[in-house]
N, C-alpha and C positions, 0 to 999 in steps of 0.2 A: 121308591119311584117305580111305575108300572111300564117296563121295558122290555118284559121279556114276552115272547109269543112262544106257544107249542109248533115245532117243525114235526112233520110226519112223512115217512115215505111205507110204504106199500110191499112187504114181502112176496106176495103173492105174484102180483103185476107190475111192480115197480116204480107206483104212481107216487107221486111229492107234493109239498102243499106245507105252508105254514099259515097258519089261523091269523087273521085279524084282531082276537081280544088280547089285549095286554096284560100281563102280569107283574107282579113283585117275584124277585128271584124264590125265593124258596116256595110262594104259591105256584109257579111254572113248574120247578124241579117236584113238588110234591105230585101235581097234574099227573105231570109225564109218567113218573111211577104208576101212578094208578091207573094210568090209558095202558100203559104196557101190560099190566098184569088182567085188565080186562079182554084188552082186543091184540092177544100175543101175535098175530098176522100182519101188524103194524107196529113200525119203530116209533116212538115217539121222543123227542126231547127238547129240553128248554133252551131257546137262543134268545138273542136280539137280533134281530132281523133288520137285514143292511136297505139302506135305501137303494131302490131303482136308480139306474144311470138317469134316467129323464127329471127327477127330482132331486136337484141338488140340496147339499146340507141349510146353506146358505145362498142367496143371491147377493151380487155385486150392485155396489149402486148407480145407477144409469148415469152415463157419461154426460156431460151438458154438450149440446148442439154444436156444431162447427158453424159460425158466420161469416 
């Protein structure tokens, strides 16, 4: 299942971010290692991104209106 993304942090200026493309765990870990070798000024790691607070994991059913 493709649930992992690449999270990165610049060692130079402190900028951070998480990619939007999803990978399987092994593929994401392999890519993070490759990116760290090719771009030593940026730290990359494979992560399962958290949902933003504005996007709940599940929505609750609507309550019926009171009459």
